[in-house]
Each structure stands twice: as structure tokens, then as C-alpha cells.
N, C-alpha and C positions, 0 to 999 in steps of 0.2 A: 353779551358775549363773554364767556368766562376766560379771562387771561390777565397780564400784568401792567404799568405805571406812568404818570405825568401831571402837571398843573395847568389846567386850561380855564382857570377862573378869568373873569373879565379884568381888564386893567384896573378899573375903579375898585373892584373888590379886593384885588391883590394889594393895591396901595393902602386901602383901609385896613386890611389884615396886618400888613407890615407896620402901620402906624400903631395899631392896638398892641401888637406884640412888643414894640419898642418904647412906647410912651405912656401906656396906661397900666395900672396895676393888674396883676394876673387875675385877681378876683373879678374885676370889671371886664377884663378881656373875655374870660370864660362866660360871664353872664351875657355879654353881647353876642358872642359867637354861638351860644347855645340856642340857635334859632330852630323854628319848627318847620323849616322847609330846606330843600337842597336844590342846587342848580346843576343841571346836566352840563358836564364840561364841554359838550359839543355844541348844543343849541341854546344853552342858558335858560331853558324852561324850568319853572319851579316844580318840585315834586315833594311829597310829604315825607319820604324816606329814601334811603339808599336802595332798598329793595324795589321801590317804584321806579327808580332810574334804571335798574337792571331790566325790569319788565319792559320799559320803554325802549331800551336799546335792542332788546331781542324781539320786539314786535314788528309787524309788517310795516308800520309807519315810522320805523327807526330813523334817527338822524345820522346814523353811522355812515361815514363817507363811502360811497359805492366803489370809488377807485382804490380804496385801501384793501389789501389782501393780507391776512395773517400769515406770517412766515414762521419757520421753525424757531422755537425758543431754545436758548442754551440748555444743555443737560448738566445738572449738578455733578461735581466731580465724583461723588459716591456712586452715581448711576451711569457714568460713562462706560461704555462697553457692555452694558447689561442687555443690549439687544442682540449681542452675539450668541450664536447657538452653543458656543462652548463656555459661556459665562454662567457662573452659579449665583450671580447677583440679581436680586429682584427688588422691587420697591413700588411705592405708590405715594401720591401727593395728597395734601389736605384738600378735601373736595370743595371747600368754600373759600379758597384763597386765590389771590393773584388774578382776579377778573380784570378785563380791559373795559374802560369806559369811554374810549374815543381815541382820536389821533391828534397829537400835538407836535411839538418841535423838540428835537434833541439839542444838545449843547452847541453843536456846529451849526445847526439851522438857526439858532438864536443869534449867532454871530452876524447873520445877515440882516439883523434888525438894527445894526450900528448905523448912525447917521451918515457915515461915509461909505456905506455899502454901494451906493450908485457909482462912486468912483472906482470901487474895487471890481465892478463888473467890466471895467475897461482895463484897469491895472490892478491885478490881484494884490500887489505888495504896497499899495498906496498907504502912507505918504512917501514911501521909498519908490524910486523910479523903476528899478529892476530887482530881480531876485538876488543878484550878487551884492547889490548895495544894501539890501535888507540883511544879508548874512554878515556883511562887514559891520553894520551898525549894531547888530545883536552881539557880535563878538566883542566890540569895544565896550559896550555897556556891561556885559557879563564879566569881563576880565580886567578892565582898566579902571582906575579912579578917574574922577572928572578932570583933575589936573593933568593926568597922563593922556586923556583923550584930547585935550586942547593942545598939548605938546605934539601929539601924533599928527593932528590936522595942520600944524604949522611947519612940518618938516619941509625942507627944501626940495625933497623928492617930488612934491606936488607942483613945483614950479615948472617942471618939464613933463609931467604926466597928468592925466585927467584927475580932477578932484571929485570926491563924492558930492552929491547934491547938498548935503548938510555941511555948513561951513564952520560950525562951532559946536561945542558940547551942549550948549543951551538949546540950539536948534535940534540936535539929535535927540536929546531927552524929551523935548516937546513932541517930536514925532513918535517916540516910544509911548508917551502918555496918551497919544491920540489913537493907539491901537484899541480894538474892542476889549471891554472888560465887563464883568458882571456884578461882582459883590465888592463894593467899595469898602475901604478901611476907614474907621472912625476913631476919634480920640475923645474919651469921656473923662471928666474930672470926678474922682471918687473921694468922698469925705465920710469920716465917722464923727458924728455929732459928739462933742465933748473931748475928742482926742485929736491932737495935732501931730503932724508928721514932719520930719526934718526937711523933706522936699515934697512939693505937690505930687499927689498920687494921680497918675494919668494911665488909664486903661486903653490900650490899643486893641481894637476888636472889630468884628464884622458879624453880620447876621448869620448865625449858624444854620438856620433853615435854608437860606439861599445857597449856602455852600453845599449842603446835602443835596439840594436839587441839582446843582451843578455836577456833583459826583454821580448821582443816580442816572442822569441823562447823558453822560459822557460816552460817545460811540466807541471810544477806544476799548471800553470794558464789555462790549456786546457779548463776547464769547466767554466771559468770565464772571457772570452775574446770575444769581438765583433769586426767584421771586416767591416760591412757595415752600412751606414746610413739607418735608417728605420723610418717609421711612425707608431705610436701606437695609436689606438682609443679604448677607453673603454666607454661603455654606450653611444656611439654617440659623445663623446668628445675627442679631441686630448689630448694625455698624453705625458709629457716630463719627462725623467729621467736622464740617463747618457748622455754624450756628443753626442753619435751616434744617439740619438732620437731627437736631437735639430735641429732647422731650419738651424743653422750655418753649421752643418756638411753636410746637404743636399746641401746647396748653394755652399760650397767649392768643394764638389764632382762634381758639374756641370761644374766647371772650370778645373778639372783634366782630364788627358787622359783617354780614355775608359779602364775599367778594373782596374783602380788604387785603392789602399787601403790607407785610411788615418790612420796614427799613430799620433794622437794628443799629443803634448808635454805639460806636466804640470811641471812647475818648482816650487821649494819652497826654501826659504832662510830665515835666521834669524841670529842674532848676538850672539856669545857665546865666553867665554874665553877658549882657548885650550892649552896654553903653560904655563910652570912654569919659565923656566930659562931666558926668555926674558922680565921679568917684567910684567907678566900677559897680554901678547899680545892677543888681540881679533881678531877673524876671522869671516867671513861670510861663513859657510858651504852652499853649493849649492846642492840641491837634485833634482832628476828627477824621473818622472813616466810617464806612457802613459795612455791616456784617453780610450783606448780600454778595459782596465781592469775594472771590475765592481767597482762601487764606494764603496761598502761595503768592498771590498778587499783593495782598496787604502786608506781607512779611518783608517786602523789599521797599525801602524808603525811596529809591530812585524811580519807582514806577508811577509816581504821582497819585497813588491811591489814598494817601493821607494829605490833608490840607490843614494849614494853620488857621485858627479862627480867633486867637487872642494872644496878646503878650500881657500877662498879669504882673503888676509890680509887686516887689517884696519891699514894703515900706518900713522905714525906721520910725517908730512912734516915740514921742517925747513922754515916756512913762518909765516907771521902775523896770529894770531888766526882767524881773519875774513875770511881768505882764506882756512883754514884747511878743512872745510866741503865741499866746492866745489871741491877741489882736491881729497878728499877721494871718493866723489861721482863719479868723472870721472874715478878714478882708479877701482872702483867697476864695472862700465860698461865696461871698457877696458878688465877686467878679464873675465867677462861673455861673452863678444864678442869673445874672444879667445877660450874659452871652447866650445862654441856653434857653432863655424864656420862650422863644418861638418854637423850639423843639418840644418843650413840655406841652404847649398848646396842641401841636400836631400829634403828640403821643396820646392825648386825651380825645381830641375832636377829629383828628384826621385831616388830610388835605389831598388835593389832586396833583399828581406829578407825572411827567412823561419819562419813559425809560429810554435807553440808548436807541431802540428801534422806533421811537416816537409814540408808542402806545401809552395811553393814560391809565394810571393806577390810582386807586383810593388808598392812601398811605397812612400808616400809623408808625410811630417811632419810639419803641421802648429802648431804654438804656440797658445794654447787656454787658458792657465791660468798661472799666476805666483802668488803664495801665499807668501806674504811678509808683513812686517810692514812698517810704514811710511818712514823711511830713504831710502828704496829701491823704494817704490811706487812713491815717488815724484821726483825721478831723471829723470826729463823730460827736453826737450830742449827748447831753445829760440834763437833768432837771434841778433847778435851784434858780434864784434870781440871776439871770444871765449877765446883768450889768453890775452886780456886786462881784467884781473880778476876783477878789481875794477868796471869798467863800465858794464862788463858782469853780475856780481853778482847783481848789482843794478837793471839792466833790468830784471833779472830772478825773484828777490824778488817782483818786481812790479806786476808780474803776478802769484805770489805765487808758483814759481818753484825753484828748487835747483841749476840750472845752468849747467846741463850736455848738451853739444852741440852735442854729438854723442852717444845717447842711444843705448844699445846693440841690440834692436829690430828694428832699423831703416831700415834694409835691410832684415828682415825676412818676406817673402811673407805671406800674409793673416793675419799678426799679427796686431792687433789694441789695443792699451793700454786701451781704454775705455771698452774693452771686457775682456782682459786677466788679468789686474791688479786687485787683491783683497787684502783687508786689514782688520785688526781688528779695530773696532771703539768704542766699548762700554765703555771700562774702561777709555780711555783717555778723553772722553767728557761727555756722559750722566751720568756716575757714578760721575764724578767731579761736574757736575751741581747739582746733588742730594745732594752731600756733602755740597755744598755751600748753598743750599736752606734750607735743613732740619737741618743741623748741624751734625758734625761728631759724637759727643757723643750720640745725639738722634737717629741717624741712626744706630749706633752700638747697642744701647739698643734694638731697634725694631727687629734686627736680632737675638740677643742673647736670647730673650724671646720666640722665635718661638718653637713649639713642635718638638722634635727630632724624625725623621722617619728613619727606616733602609733603607740604600741605597741612602739617600739624605744627602748632606753635611750640617752640622750645624755649623754656624760660632760662636763658643763659645766665641771668643774675639771680635766679630764684623767684619765688612768688611773694615774698614779704616786702619786696622793694617796689612793687607796682604802684605807681602814683595814682593813676586814674583807673579805678577798678570798675569797669563797665560789664555789661552782660556778656560781652565777648570774652573777657578774661575769666568771668565766672565759669563759662562753658569750657574753656580750655583747661582750667584747673580741675574741674570735675572729672575730666577724662581720665586722669591718672592718680588722683589723690588717694583713692582707696588702696590701690596696690602699693603706692609709695610709702604709706605709713605703717605697712605690715612690719612687725618686729620692733617698732618704735613706740607703740601705744598698746594699751591692754586690749585683748580680743573683744570684750564687750563694748568698749569705746569705739573700736573700728566697726563693729556691727551696727552701731547707731548711726555712724557717718555713712556707711554703705546703704543703710535703709533710706536715708534722706536722698542720697544721690540716685538711688534706684527709683524712688518716688518721682523725682524731678524728671528723670529720663522717661518714665512711663507717662507722666502727665504731658510731655511734649510730643507724644506720638501724634502724627497728623491724622490718624484714624484710630478710633477706639471701638472695643467690643465689650460685652459683659465680662469676658475673661480678663481683658486688660484693666478694666475698672476694678475688678476684684483684686487683681495684683497690686493696684495702687492702694487699695484699702489695706491689704496685707503689709505692704511696705511701710505705710504710715503707722500701722499697729506695731510693727517690729521696732520702729524708732521709739515709740512710747514705751515699749517693753524694755528697751536697753538704755534709755536716756539717763537713767540713774548713774550710769558709768561716767557720764559727762560731769555730774556733780561730784562723784567720787574722785575724779581726776583733777578737781578744782579748776576746771577749764572755763566755767561760766563765771565771768567777772564783769564788774561794772566800775564806775568811778570810785565807789566806796569799798572796793574789794570783792571778795568772792560772794557769789549769789547761790542760793540753794532753791531757787524756784525757776519756773519756766513761763513767767508772765511776759510773753513776747508777742506783741501785736501782729508782727509779720507771720509768726507761726500760726496764729489764729486764722489769718487770712490765706494761709499757704495753699496755693493751687498748683505749685510747681511752675508757675508761669506757663500756662498752656501755650503751645506753639502759635496758636491763632492770635494770642494777645500778649506776646512776649515783649518785655521792655527793651530788648535788643533794637527793635524798630524805632522806638521813640528816642533812644540814645543816638541812633543814626540820623534821625530827623533834626536833632539839634545841630548837626553839621550841615545838612542840606538846606535847612530853613533859617539858621541863625549864624551863618558863616560871616556875614557882614556886620561889623560893629557900627552901631548907629550913634551919630553925633547928637541927634535930637529926635523927638517923636515925629515931627513933620517929615524929616528925611526918611525915617523908618517907614512911614505910611507910603511914601512914594516908591521906595525900593521894593517893598512887598508887592505893590500893585504892578510894578514893571516886571518883576520876575514872573509872575503868573501870566500876565498878558503876553509876554514874549513866548513863553512855552506853549500856550494855547494857540496863538496866532501862527506859529511856525508850522504846526501840524495841519491846521486848517488850510493855510495857504498852499501847502504842498499838494493836498488833494484837490482843492478848488482850481488851482492853476493848471492841473493836468486833466481837468474835466471829469474827475472821479466822483462817484456818489459820496455824499456826506453821511450815509447810513452804512454802518459796518455790518455786512450780511452775516448771519449766523452760519458758522462753518463747523459742521459736525464731522469729525474724522476719527478713525481708529488707529491712526499712525502713532508711533512712539513720540512722546513729548520730549523735546530737547530745548525749548525756550519758554521762559515765563515772562517775556516782555510783550504785552498785548499790542502796544503801538508798533513794535517791530514786526509782529506776526501779521498785522493788518496791512502795513505798507508792503511787506514781502509778498503778500498774496495779490494785492491790487496793483502796486507799482514796484515790481521787483528791482528795477534799476535804481530806485531811490532808497533802498534799504540802508545804505551807508549814512544817510542823513539823519537817521533816528539814533538818539543817544540812549544809554541805559544798558542793562545786562545783555550780553551777547549770547547766542545759542550755545548750548553744550555741544562740543564736537562729538558726532555720533560715529564711534569706531565700529559699530555693528554693521555699518554699510560697506566699509572697505577694509576693515581690520581682519585679523586672524580670529576665528570663532572656535570656541570649545565644541566638543562633540554634541552637547545638549543645547548649544547655541545660547546659553544663558550668560556667558562671559565673552567679552571681546578683548583682544589684545592688540597693541600697536607698537611697532618698532619703526624707527626712522629708516628711510630707504638707504641712507648712507651709514654704514657701520662706523663705530669709533675706531676699530682696528680692522683693516681690510684683509689681512692675511697673516695669521700667526700660526706657527707650528705647534705641535703638542708639547715639544720641549720648551718652547718660549712661553707657552701658557703655564706650564708647571712652575717656571721660574718667576714670571711676572706676577702671577696671582698666588704664589706659595701654596699650590695645590699638589701635594706629593702623589696623590692617588688618582689624579685626573684620568690618565690613560687606562688604568685598571677599571675605573668606574664606567668609562665610555665603552670599554670592551664588554663589560657585563651587560650594559644596556643593549648593545648590538646583538650579543648572543641571545638575550632574552627575547627581544623583538623579532630577530631573524628566525627563531624557533617557531614563533607564532606565524611569521610571514611565510616560511617554507611549507606550512601546512595548508596554505590556501589554494594549492593545486596549480592549474594550468597558467593562470595569470602571473603567478610568482615566477614560474619557470620561464615564461616569455620575457619578463623584465630582466631576469638573470641573464638570459641570452642577449638582450639589448646591452647589458653591461659588459658582455664579452668575458664573463667569469666562468672558469672551468672548475673552480673549487667551491665548496659551500660558501655561501655569502658571508656568514659570520667569520669564517676562517680568513677570507680575503681581506675583509675590513680590519680584522684584528691584526693581521700581519702588517697591513699597510700602515696602521697607526701606532703599533707598539714595537714592532721588530725592525721596521725600516725596509722590509722586503715588500716590493710593490707588485710582483707578478705582472698582471696586465694593467696595473694602475701606474700612472705617472707620479712622480714625487710630489707634484703640486696638489694632488688629491689629499695630501696630509695637512693642508692648510685650512684655517678656519676664519670666519668672519666673527667679530666680537662687538657686543654692545655694552654700554655702561648702565643702561636702564631700559625699562619698557613700561608701557602704560596698561593698566587693567581697568576695565569698565564693566559695571553691573547695572541691572535695573534696580529700582528702589524696592526694598523689602516690603514696603507698605503699599505702594502703588506700582504695579508691574508695568504700566504704560510709561512711567517716568524713567528716563535714562539719567543716571547719576553722573556727575563729573568724574573723569578718569582719575585713577590713583597712580602715582609714579612709584615704581619699584626699582630701587637702586642696587647695583652690583659693581661698584668701583674697585679697582685693584688697590693694593697697598700704596700709600703715598706718605709724604711728610706730615700732612694734616691728619691722615688716617693710617697709622702704621700697620694695621691689620686689615685694611680695606673698609669700605663704607657700604655695607650690605644689609638690605631689609629682610623682613621675615614674612612668610606667606603660609597659607593653608593649602596643602596638596591633596588631591584625590588619588589614593593609591589602591590599585586592584591587586588583591592577594592571589595566592595559588588556587584558592577555592572559588575564585571568580567574584568574590564580594568586595565592595569598595569601602574603604575607611579613610578618614581624614587624619593627616599628620601635619605637624608644624615643622617648617624647614626654613633655613636661611639661604637666600639665593646668593651664591658666590660668583656665578659666571653665566653669561647669556651668550650663546654661540650657535653657529651653524656651519657644517662642513661646506667647503667651497670647491666648486668645479670650474675650471677655466672656461671662458666664453667659447674658445675654439673647439672644445671637446664636445663629442656627441654622446657622452655618457650621461645617464640619468640616475639621480640618487633614488634609492628605494623610498617608498612613501613615508616611513617612520623617520627618515633623515632629511626629508625635504622641507620640514617646518622647523622653526627655531627650537633649540634645546636649552635646558638649564642644568648646570652643575649645582647641586644643593647639598646642604649638610643638615641631616634630620635632628630633631629633638624627639625624645620619647616622653609620654605622659607618665608621671609618677604619683599624681594625686588628683582626685576629682573634686568638684565643688563641695561635696558633702564632707570631705575630710577637713576643710577649713571653712566652716559655715559663716564665720565673720567676714570672709572675703567672697565666698561663693564663686571661686575661680578655679580653672584648671591650672595645675602646676606641671611644668615640663623641665626636662634635664637634657643637657647636651649629650649626644651619642658619641662615644669614643671607641677607638680601636688601639691595640697595642702591637707595635712592630716587633721584629725578631730581637731588637736590642732593648726591648722593654720600655720603649718610649711611647707615650700616649699621643694620639693625634685624632682630630675630628674625622669621623667617617663620612664619606661623600657618596653621592649617587647621581646619576644622570636621568632626567625625566623630560618629557615633552613640555613645552611652554603651556600647552592647552590643558595640562593637568592641574594648573593653579586655579583655585576657586575663589580665594579671598586674600586681601592684604590684612595682616594681623599685627598687633603690637605686643611686644614682650617687655615686661617691667622686671628688672632684676630683683631677686629676693635678697634685699640688702642685709637682713638680720638686724641686730641692734645698732650697728655702726657701718657706715659706708667706707669701703676700702679707699684710702687716700690715693693709691697708685692708679686708680681707675678713673677714666673720664668718659664723657659722652661718646667720644670717638672709639673707645675700646670696651664699652660696657657689655656688649653682646658677646664679646670674646673673653672678657675678664671674669665673668660669673658663669657658674654652671647651672644654677637653678633660676627659673623665671616663672612669673605669673602670666598666663595668657589673659591679657586685659580685655574684659568684656565691656568696659566702658569707653573704649577708644573713640567711638562715635555712636550716634543713635542707630545707624544701620547695623553696626557690629553688635550692639547690645541686643537688638531684635533678633539677629541671626543666632547668637549664642543662647538666648533665652527660649527660642522657639524651635530652631532647626538642628543645631549642632548637638551631637551626642558622641 
């Protein structure tokens, strides 16, 4: 039966396989495992080939369990929605991939093999007496030290209140250790013959293959996993997303046995201090995940899609300092080689594993990515006597390599370092080039003066003082660095930096097409075409002074850190998995085991105690996506009352359900039900917000809209009658608001409700089903902190007299709505019944072709001159639903920043601005594909 994944070998063969992988050399392991027969994972009968097993399973005498019925398999992200009649997406799967070879047990089913399961049939939370006691015990272990737990249990409060069943921290920890667990941690002593270390080298690790089996069979991921390579076409163009939609997956599948399933391995590593008592010893945690999981799941460290498989020591060798690096590099590779031995065997020979739905797959494990920083990425090999360290190191440096003669991936089939090695590049090189060219103080000043937007990091002290430069900081700096250095660096230098940032942005698209890939190629070609400007600016420097070459290993490996394998995740994993400092390796092993056991048992017990199935049913829906937390989605669907007990990312609030929608329903807006100011008059507004032409702008809006309104015939006249108005609508409202004459209107109709901010929400520009988090648009009145107000900029859709729509940039100065008293029976006309904005327009003065080094639009403030010759900003009133995007403006500083201007006044202090196309990935996509 053709379908996907699990391991149903006999217990004896599993133990033998594990022993071979861990204790025998790889050559002997492969020789032993290269048998001439195969066992059916259902009935254990011997067959000469995997094809014979497939025929056996599909025959009338099949051993396939009759009670098992194939259910719907999850649809890959690229093909979701393709069955809709309105979709232009088509696709097909690799015809000989993802077959099913039987029915086994998923991760939660295997928990029932625990020796205490018979007790848990009576009490789900055994050894704890009740659910509440389990929650208390888990809280204490996760949040308090052992000393603090003992102090807590000795509180006098327990003298008069019931005590928990555990009386001490030792008993509590023993109970936690008794929870079900799968992949035990081990400690191995590592030695290099002939080279001694300052401290004994201890590798803390566990079997990577067993961890992968655990990930692959986790029912939490049932709706977020893909088993077969596939081709996606959208609008006649090939589309690339996750690994399974790439050419590489299809090509590897062609070389695998019929029916095989790929489980692509993704490794991640970084350096971190993890111990106290050994003088701050540093280690390399090694993390693993699988490319079958959706990239949006893998990209969030808190969703448990990554697992730690090793803590590799960074040893201090008792050798000359010149040889310290090469020996540390070799030790690192030796440790990874040991940890991943079983994965290499599975990559070559395959193994049987169950998927989240319990179906058994015949699995192969190619290495497709390793997310790391330079020390790991450059540990490549060269040829010379490897133990003649002096000669070998010289030969390695001559070709810019670190001198590892046996890299861990050397015998990992289908592994190519030019494909799987990724690294961070921006902070170590482009940012340093900018610092050298612009100057640190000048660069800091340009970042400090930028307008503060909610949801966007503002570098209050500049960017040269950031102590820990992580991927998060790289991304935040990339957003504004191109526009910020305009005028302070030569145009060709700016062009080279922009090309690199553009390449990085393009590479991080969640979905690629031939056009986007060609744009990446062009961006990288632009960098190479203008990189001589970096040398001319003397920006490329090393320890010995200026450099005139580009021998940069990270540049050779530059992939822009594809979103699916970004180092942001591994940096976050250092926090989630290495937050406890270990006093010793034994304590480390216990803590690691407890953390994973508690996380797994908590979700299992939640379902089991409520009588829910332990198989997460495939849920195909066309609804808009607001959450990427698979555990929360599962619990919300099966046990909605227990959703609060699931930790991790919460759903994005969907304003498309109850918010104000634009006419094309592509944009949603949200205002709080309670305004910040309940009733201000037009005079108060002009004074409080310093808007001298507010009344005039509102009158123009009413005249323009009422002209369109009065032409609508009978319905308009009927509404006018309901308003008891004998004059033209525009005249009545204008008199009411500007002259103080109310005719049939009470004076209270001249009052307005005011808001200081609203939220704008869009769908993803890449995946229309995904709802993005809302963006806050501010419109605060002048204050001590913001003497000219704190107001953000947006893109407005303006309809001209000819009926054509154009986009204009504007600053939102006021969010308001005319107010009618509750006791009145009057009804506002349609165009006044929704919130309005008072805005001040900018007009375009240059297009991207006028400044090719920036490739950005330039806008200028729009001014009017009064009868006294005084210049003031020109304002207009528009409907809230005319806003289409939040945008960011970066002042055109010139060669020097005005010292009188700060971040609170920059949008009012400058006249010319760059429309920043790099504000975020969504904005970049919009400006590069849609905006004209």
C-alpha cells in the first residue's frame, strides 16, 4: 500500500542495531547490516528485497491489519488550498515515495509501554496522586532550585493545610525521574592519543536516531508534516518552499529504493557557557530537527520541533597556542561523528519508523542543512600528514581552511557541504564595513534619530554598542541601514551594501519561484560588481590593517540564511535548552532528562485523563491561519476547555472577524471600544493637536463625499429626511462644524470621539491564508516627550477625479469619529459612520531609478502658505479604510545629522524622506512586486 513512516523491527533486532551503531566501527556496522534479506515490519517474515515486501503487503494474503483504515494525510503548505476552484496552484507527488509498510505506535502510544503504565490506568498522574499535585510538582522543579524546594516544603503554612504527597525535594525529584522517557542521556570520555587536556573531556550525548524517531512519530505534528517530495506550480510558475518541494528532494528520492520516505536531517549548533564550577567551561550544544516538519513550526524554538542531542566540550589542550584551534576543531568533528553515527547508517541502509498517525515508513536520512557560525562552518578538510600539525595547519590556512582532516559528514551519503552548511554573515562583515566607512559615532546618531514605531526595535544608544549581536539584532539593523547611510558613504559603496541586504531578504522568502531565484542571482552579481568600492573605502580591515581581498569563508557559504534554516532559531534554543547552569555532568544529564519527560508527560496525561484519542486526526481546513502552535491547535480542537494549559505562542488575534474591513476586505482595522477622548469639539481639536486647518479639511471631505452621496437617488433623500435636514447635507454639516450655526442640529453634534492609535492587519504577502500580527499606528497629540506629536506614517489609497486609484504616503495626525448623543434619533450618513483620519500627505519627488544605489522612492512634505506667508503642513481627511499599509520613512540626513532633531521630532524636522522598502520582509515583497 503506497503511503508514509515507523520502526516495527523486533526488539532483539532493534537492540542489536543500536549496539552496532554505538559500539562497533562504522565499517563493520555496514558490513553486518548489509544483509541479503528484509523483514516485513508487520509479520517479521523474510523477503529478498523491499520490492518483495511491497508486493506482499499488497497481495491478497497481506499481513496488513484489517482494522486499520488509511486516513487523510496532511497536505504540504505549498499545496494547501489547491483543491479550491479559485486556486491557480497545481502539483504532484513523487510516484515512488512515502509508501506505508504497516501500523506501529506513535510517540504517545509508546508511553504506554512504561513499566508503571498499569498504575496509570487507575491514576493517570502516577506517581503523583492527582492532577493538581502533578502541576505543583512540575512548577517547583521548573522554577525553583533544590534548596528553594526544600524551604517551600518546610513552610509553616503546611502545618495547618494539607501537604503534598512528596515530603522532600529528593522524593519529588525521584517521582519526576520515574516519568516515562525514551532517549537516555549518556556521558562519554573523549581522548586524543598523544594530546592531553586541562580538564577531562566529557561528551554529554544521546542516540540521534532515537531522537529523530521520537520527532517523526510525535502526534503533535500530525498536521504539520510532509512525507513525499512534490512539485508545486502556481500561476504557471514552479514554486519552492520547504525542503520537500525542492529539486534536491526529488533527485535524492530517485536514488532511493521504491516506496522510501526521506527524513531530511537539519542540525544546529552554537557556542555557549554552560558550567560554573569548571571555570566557565564552554560547550557546543548540538540540536536536531527534521525537514519533514513545516518551516513555520521549525522556526519557533518554543514549539519543541528541535531537540538537543549533545553538549560537546570545547577543551583546552596542553599544546602551543598555535595548535589549539586545529585540535579543538578536530575534537568537535569527532564528537559530532560519534553522535550522528546511527543517522549515517540510516541514511545509507534505511530503517523502519512510525509516523504520527502510526503508519510505518521505510526511512532514509540525508543531511540537508547545518546551521552554525564560522568556527563550525570552516572545519573542512585538506591533504597532508594530518598529525604533522605544523605542516598540516600551514597547508590548511593556505586554502583558508581550519585543518580538519576527517569532517563528520565525510561518510554521510548525499551530504554536500556546499549545500548543507549555512552561516550568519551580516554582522561580521557588512556591518563592520559600514562602521569603518561612515564612522561609529555618525552611524549611531543616524540610528538614534529615527522615528520610533511600535513593534520595531529602536536603537536608542546606536548599533555599535550592542554587546551580544544575535540574528535578531542583524535583522533589526538590516531594516534601516541602507537608507541610514545615504549621504555618508559613496554611492557605489551603498550599492554594494544594498545588494547584500537585498540578497538576504530574497533568500529569506518563505516561498521561492524562478523569478525570485533570478533576483537573488542578480543581487549577488550586483554585490560582486560593486564590492571594489568597499576596498576603495578602506573598509575591509583585519588584525594587520587594511585588506584588499575578499577571501571570506562566510561569503563563500553565503545562503543569506534561508528562513527555513536561520540561525535565529538556534540562538533562541541556547536560551530554551541551556538556561540552567550545570554544576557537573551528572546533574546536567538529570536536568535534561527531567525537562523533556515533564514536557512530554504533561500533554500525554492531559489527553489520556480526558479519554481523548492519542492519535491527532488530520484536520484539513481552508480557514485562515492565525496560530502556528500545533499543540494548542490539537488541544483547542479536541479539548477546547483545556487550551489554557498549553504553553507556547498564542494565536494571532484575527481582526478580520470583528474589526472594520476595507472595501476589498484585504485589510482589517481595530479600534478600542472606549476612545481616548470621548467628546472634543472642533476648536479643542485644533488647539490640542495643533491642526490649524482641521475644520477646513473636514468640510472639504464632507463636501466631496456628500456630492457623491447626493447622486445616489432615493436612498440618500430618505436618509436626509431621517436626519430632518432641509438644507443640502454638505451645507448643514459645514455650518454645524465650522460656523457654529446648528440649524436642526444640537450643539453636541459638533463633538468627536478621539483615539490615539489603531491596529492594521493584513494577510501575508507570501501565503494569503496566513494572517499577520496587527501593526499599531500611532497618532498621539503633542506632549512633553513628543512636542510635535507621536504620529506614524501609512500608505493611503486615493481615488482621483478620473476614478483611478493611486497610492500616497501620509502621516496620521488624528483618529476621530463624529459623535451623536445616545438620546438622539439622528443617524450619521454612511461616510461619517466609520472612523476617519486627519492626515498630512507627502508627495513623491524621486523614484527608485533616480537613486539606483538605494532603489527607494523619495518623498517630500506637502506644505501650504497662508495669507501671512507662513508655511504649514497641508492636511486632508480620509476614511480609516483607505489605509492599505503601514510604512516607514527614514530622513534624508545628508552628510550630517541635524543636532537639534531627535527621534521624537525627526518626521517633522526633515522635509525629505526615503520610503524604506526594507522595513520588514512583507514590505519588501510589496514594494518590489506590487507597489508602483
